[in-house]
N, C-alpha and C positions, 0 to 999 in steps of 0.2 A: 911751194905751199909746204906749211908746219901745221901738223894735227898739236892743238895743246888739249892734253888729257887732265883734266881737274879731279882733285878729290882731296879727302880732309881727314885729320885725326884728330881726337880729342872732345868729338862733337859733343855736347850736352844741351843743344839748346837754349833756352832761355834759362836752365839751372846753371848758374856760374859759381855755385858753392859746393860744386863737387870734388872733394880731395882726392878721388881718385886718378882724376882726369884733370889739373890744374892749370893744364895749357891746351889752347887750339891753334892747329896751323892748317894753314888751307894752304895748296901747292899747284901748282901747273908744270908737267913735263912735256918738254917743246920736242916733238918728235918728227924732223925734217921727211918728208914724203918719199925719199931717195934711200930712208933707211928702215921704212916701214917694212918690207917684206923678209929683209934682212933679221931683223928682233923678231920678227914673228917666228921665225922657223929656228933660233938659236933659242927662243924661249921654250920651243915645244922642245927641240932635243934633249935642253938641261930636265925638263920636267919628265920625260922620257926616260932620261937615264937615272934618276934617282926611283920613279914611279910603275917604271915596266914601259912597253912599246903600244901598250893598249891603255891608253888615258882613258878615266872614266867620262862619261858621255857627259857629265855634268862638274869636271874638273874645276875650278877654280882657287887661283890664289889669292889668299889673303893673310895677310902679316902676323893677325894674332892666331888664326888656326895653325901655321907652318910654327909659330912660337912655342905654343903648347902641346904640339901633337894632336892635333884634334881634325876630325874627318879623315881625308885623303891622306892625311901626312900621319895617322896615328902607326903605321908602324915602321914608320922612321925611327932611327936611334937618334938620341940627341944630337948626337956630333954631326951625322947627316943633316937635319934641319939644318943647322950651322952651315953646314956647306951650301946646301941647296940656298939659301938664302944669299948666303954671299957670292955665289955664282951669279945667281939674279943681279945682285948689284953691281957685279964686275961689268956683266951684259952693257950696263948704263954707262958705266966708267968708258968701257973699250970704245963705244960709239960716239962717246963727248955727247952725250943727254944731258941738256941743261935743267935743270929743276930753279922755278922762282917760288916762294912763298911768302906768306907773311903769317907771323907770329903773333897770337893775343894772350897774354896773362890774365885768366878768368878774376884772379881777387882783386885787381885796380880797375877792371873794366864796367864793371857796374856804376861805381862812383864816378868814371872818368864821363859813363854815358850822360849820368843826371847833372854833373855837372857844365857838361858843354850842350846838351840837349833838352834838360829840365827835369824837374822832379818827377820819379815815379816812370820816366821813361827808360823802356828797356831794347836793347838792339842784340840782338841775333849775332855772335861774332863772326858766323858764315858771311852774314850781309856789312859787315864792315870790313872784312879782309877781300871781298872778293872785288873790289874795284880798285885797290891797292894790287893784287896779283893780275887784273885785267890791263891795268896802265903801264906795271914793270913788265909786263908780256912785250907789249905795245912798243916801247922803247927797246927793249931788248932784239926785237924783228927789225926795227927802223935802223939799229945800228948794225944789223949783218946788210942792210941795204933794202932801199926804198920799194923793192918788189919782193922781200920778204913776209908774204903774209901768212896770217893763223887763223886758223878755223878751232871753236872750242867744241871740245866733246866731254858729258859729265854721264855719270853713273846715272842712269832712270830710277835707279831703287832709293836714289836719295831725296830727303824732304829738300823745301827751298829752291825747288824747280822753277815756279812759276817768278821768283824774286830773282835768280837767275840772269834766266832771259829776259827779264825786264830792264835789269841793270846792264846787259849786254846790247840790248836796241838801243835805252837813253845814248852809254858812251859813243856809239856808233853812228848814230842819226840825227841827234838833237843838237841844233846849232847854237842853241841859247845855252848849253852846260859849259859849266866852267872846266870841267873834263871831257876830251875827246880821243876816242883810237883811231887813227887813221889806217894801222896794217892787219885789224880786226877784221875778217869778213864773213857775210851771211848771220844768220841765226845761230844758237847754240846748238849743239844735237845730243839727244840725252839716248845711252843704248845700254843696253843688258850687258853688265860687266864680266857675266859667265860667258859672254863672246866675244869678248877684248882684251885681247893679253895686254895691251898698252895701259889699260885701265886698273887690271891685275898689278902689273909691275908700277904705277905710280900709288896704290893703295899701299903698296912694299916700303916704297921711296918714303913716303909722308911720314909713315909711324916712324921709321928711323930720324926722320927730321925733328920730328917731334921729340923723339927721346934726345936729341941731338941738345935742343934747343933746354929740354929739361935740366940736362946735366950743366950747362951755362948758368944755370939758375939755382945752381946748386942744390938740387932735387936728388931724390933717391932713384939711379937706374944703375943697371945691373953690369957689371963687368963683361956680361957677353953682349948687353946693346954695346956698350962702347965701343968693340971692338969693331961696330960697322963705321965707325965716325969720320975714319981715314976717308973712306970712300964715299962717305956724305960729302964730306968737303971738297970733293974733286968735283960732284954733280952740282953745288949750289953755283948759282947764277949773281955774281955781286957788283956792285956799282953802278946799277943802272941808274938807281934813284927817281924818286918822285916826290912833289911837293905836299906831304903830309897834310898842311893846312888846307889847301884846295881838296883832296879828298874825304875831308872831315865835313867840308861845308856842303860838299857834294852829297854826302850821305845826309846831311840834315836837309838838305832841298829834296831829293828822290825816294829816301827810304823810310824817314820819320813820320808816322802818321797820328 
């Protein structure tokens, strides 16, 4: 069994003109059950080594809070913030945890939707990206073996939960759908990210995946963010492939109202 933790970065909903967040990324972190306890223990050890043995009851790792030294991280020096970040990302690298994601460039996405789906039609980038990630995760699991199953886990605090569950159900159960998944089981589970170390890790990873993609587009990215790219490249799963045309048609049939 594999737990697939889903999170996004750069989400501005239907506002596709936000110059501060020009790129949206939705990512799935695939965590084999055999590595779950080890990662939880190591996550806790790293956090305690920086914040003390008595972590706050409401401790939660958010990439932005860590980056700007906010909340529980306010007493960490900038150097320790970077070191904390790097140790958490290295934890994923050392355990060969795969990240599968989809990037959407907002500046061209609105025109794309109108061209493909009709004038005035707007699609939330999350809704467009999710079937790509689902199908890619399904392909990844099948490549590992037909008995490699995956269960999707989302942050319950995020919007689009109903759309996410509907998409998963259609991909899994609708025999008439042009897209189907075979190795993703059960419904999507929605949990409080403050109680899930894995959701906190994917929050950190997807933020730097977004910075990685912004850098590829020649957008402004700090040297400190670029320091993560070597680790991000080791986490990214590539070469799986999905038929873009089928996914676009699936979105049209199932998500456009």
